N, C-alpha and C positions, 0 to 999 in steps of 0.2 A: 473896574472889577478887581477884587482882591483874590489872590491865590495863596493858600497856606501850604507851603511845601514841606513843613516839618513833619517828622514822624510822631505819631501818637505814643503815649507812654505804654499803651497796650500792644505795641508792635511785636514784642517777644512772643506773645500768644500766637500771632499769625505765623511767625517764623518757626515755632515749635511744631505746629500742626501741618505746615506746608513744606518745611525743609528749605525755605528760601531765606536768603540774607538780604533783608530790605535795605539795610544801611549800605551794603555793597552796591545794590542796584541803584540807590539814590546817587551815590558818588559817580557811578558809571554814566548814568543818564545826564548828570550835570556836566560831564566831560564830553557829551555829544554822542555817546553810544546808544544803541537800541536796547529796549528791555530784553533781558535774557530769555524770558518766557512769555508766551501769549496766555490770555486768561484761560483758554481751553486746555492749556498744558498744566494748569495748577490743580492739584487734588489735595484734599484735606484728609488727614488720618489721625485717629486717636483723639485725646482730649488733653487740654492744658489749663492750668490755673496760674494766676499771678497774684502774689501777696506782696504788698508794699510794706516794708519794714520802716516805721517812722519813729523818730525820737519825740514822742508825745505821750501824754498821760490821758488815756481815755476814761476820765472820771465819770462821765455820764454820756448819754446818747448824743448830746449836742455840744459837749465841751472836750474835744480832743486837743488839750492844751499842749503847745510846744514845750519841749523839755531840753533847753540848750545845755551844753556842757561838753566835757571831754570824754571821748570814747576810751575809757581806761582799759577795757578788755573787749575784744571783738573777735568772735570765732563763728564763721558761717558753716553750715553743713557742707559735707563733701559734694563737689560738683561731678557731673557725669553727663552722658548723652540725654539723660532724663531730668537732671537737675541743673538749673542755670542760675547764676547770681550776677546781676548787673548792679554795680556799685561804683561810687566815686570817692569813697572814704576808706580809711584804714585805721587800725588801732593807733591811738595817740592823737588823731585828728579832733578838731573842735567842731561841734555842731553849733553854729552861731545863731543868734536870735533874729538875724536880718534876712535869712533865706529859708527856702523850703527845707524842713527838717527830715527829709527822706534819707534813710541810711542805705537802703538797697531795695531791689526788686527781686524777689524769689519766684522763679518760674519753674514749674514742674510739668512733665508730660508722661502719659502712659497710654496704653492701648484703648482704655475706656475710662469713663468718668469716675467710677468707683475706685479703680486702681490709682488713678491720678490723685484722687482725694486722699487716699491713704498715704501716698507719697508726700503730699503737701503736709499732712498732719505730722508725719515722721520728721520731715525737714524742719518744720517750725519748732518741733521739740528739741532739735539739736542746735538751734540758733542761740548764741550766747552774746549778750551785750551788757556791759556794766559801765556805770558812770553817768548814764542818762536813763530816764524812764522811756519805755517803748510800748508799742501796741501789740507786742508778740503774744502776750497772754490773751488779749482780746481776740486776735486772729485765730488762736488755737481753739478758743471756745466757739467761735463762729464756725470754723471748719469742722468741728466735732458735733455741731448741733444736728439733731435728727431731721429737722425740716430742711436744712441746707443739703444734707445727704440725699433727701428725697426730692431735690430740685424745686422745693416750694419756696422760691426766692422772689422777692418783689421789693419795691421801694419802701414799703413799710415794715420790712423784716426786722430791723433793729428795734423800733418802738414796740412791735408785737412781742418780741422775745427779750425785752429789756432785762427782766429779772435773771434770766439764764446767762445773758451776755455780760451783765454787770452785777455779779453776786456780791453781797455784803462781805466785808472782811471777816474771817473766822479767827477767834483768839488763838494765839500760839500756845501749844502744849509745853509742859516742862522740858520735854525732850527737845523740841525745836529751840527753845530758849537756851538749852544746854549746848546745842550746835553753835548758836551765835556766840555764846560765852567762850566756848572752846576755840573758835576761830580768833576771837579777840585776844585770848590769853596766849595762844600759840604765836600769833603775830607779834604781840608785845614781847614775849620771851625771845623770839628770833631777833627782833630789833635790838634788844638789850644785850644780846650775846654776840652781836656782830663785832668783828675786830675793829678796834679804834686805836688812835695814836696815844691814848691815855695809858698810864701805868696800870698794867693788868693786875698787879698785886695790891693796888690801892683799895682801901675799903670803900671808896667812893665809886669804884668801878664795879663793885659787886652788885648783881641784880637778882639775888636769890630771894630778896624780900625779908630776910631774917631780922627780927626785932626781939629784944629781950622781953620776956614775960608777956608777950602779946600773941594771941592765937591768930593765925593767918586768915583773916576774913576781910571781905570788902563788899561793897554794894555797887552794882552796875545798873545804869539806867538805859533802857532800850525803848525805841519807838518803832512801831510797825503799823503802817497804814492808819496813822492818826491815833493809835492806841499805845499808851505808855505802860511799860512794865518795870518794876523795881525788883531786881534779881539779886539774891544773896549768893556769894561765892565763898566757899570755905576750903582752905588747903587741908588735905587729909594727912599730910606728913609722909606720903609714899609716892609723891609725884603726881597724884591725881587730885581732882577737886570735886566738891559737891556743890551742885547748883540748885538753889531753892527758889521757887516762884513766889511772887507777891509778898516779899518781906518789907518791913518798914525800916527806914533809916533809924539807927539807934536801938532797934529791937534786938535783944540778946537771946531770943528764944530758939533761934535756929542754930544748929551745931553741925560739926563734921559728921558725915554719914547720912544726913538727911537729903531728901531730894534725889536728883539723878546724878550719877557719878560719871565724870568725864576725864579724859586724859589724852595727850597727844603732843606732837611737836612738828615743826616745819623743818624740812631738809631741802637743800639746794641740789638739784640734779639737772644737768644739761641746760643750764641757764634758766630753769624754771623752779619754782618753789612748790613743794608737795606737802600737803597736810596728811599725816598719818596718826590715827588715834582711835578712840571709841567714845560713844555716847550711850550710857547704859550698857546693854548687852549687844550693841550693834557696832561693828567696825566702821570706821570712816577713812576713806582714802580718796582725797580730793585734790584736783589741780588748784593751785593758788596763784593769783596774780596780785602782786604787791605794788601799790602806788601810794604816794603821799596822802595820808588821811583817808585812804580808801582801800579796803581789803575784800575783794570778792572771792568766793570759793565755789567750785563747781564739781559735781559728779553726774553720773548718767541720768539721775532722776530729778534733781533739783539744783538750783544754784542759790547761794546765799551771798548777800552783799551787806557789809557793815561799814557805815560811813560816820566818822566823828563830826558832829555838828557843833559841839561846844564841849567845855571841859567836863568829862565824865558822862556825856550824853551821846548815844549812837543811834543812827537810823538803821533799821534792819529791813531788808527786802528778800522775800522768797519768791522764786518763780519755778514752775514745773514745766 
């Protein structure tokens, strides 16, 4: 006869609704102690959810493909008596392709199911991961689905609600593309202006982009969810840029002042980089995590990740 003495991955749910520490119990029993409580002493209260945060790309209902890579940025929601994070990784760790790509278990508890579900939704919205694809957006859509809220949950839930859980990618607006370009320009400027050992007065150390008889224009190529964008960027001469969507390389029809106007800069504060600026008439104040060839930006409503994949080509990811 085989006896499986390991704890199941769902054991935090039991612990949250009973107040028992099953790991502690398991260790004590293995040392010869008696169980701290009888079955009749155990009572359940409230409701708990567990969401497993995985480094995987849920491209369809049957292909949650692993997404190995380095956790360039990792920020979990604040923990409390009602919010618990079980994890074995930290920022900078690698999610290898040889093992289970789980990043963490997010466990929430509240006095009833509706309250616990709202807490789960809020906690998922605060989870930030950059460097790998994750299933966080999928979990948010699932936790926000009206049928899930109504407890109409069954083994065919995902196929039944496939369209809502796997919506087609929507095209990026000129404002969204402006955000990506601003992030890239600010990061580029910050890198170019960092102190170096070179002669600061040498013309080869200048990063202003000044050229004789040439208007400051460039084309940036962006990819977002398998859709490519060619964006024109024009320097306005006052420290701002105009970002124009869907330009053609070599096309001279777009000029300064067209499109959406953006501007901003990175500043280093307390060991972190902050992006301050504007896109159109909207102010941008975002936390920035700088890594080699990877620049994710975050604020309370969304996060943006721009990753260089080739010369002049960037992958852009937005998550809400």
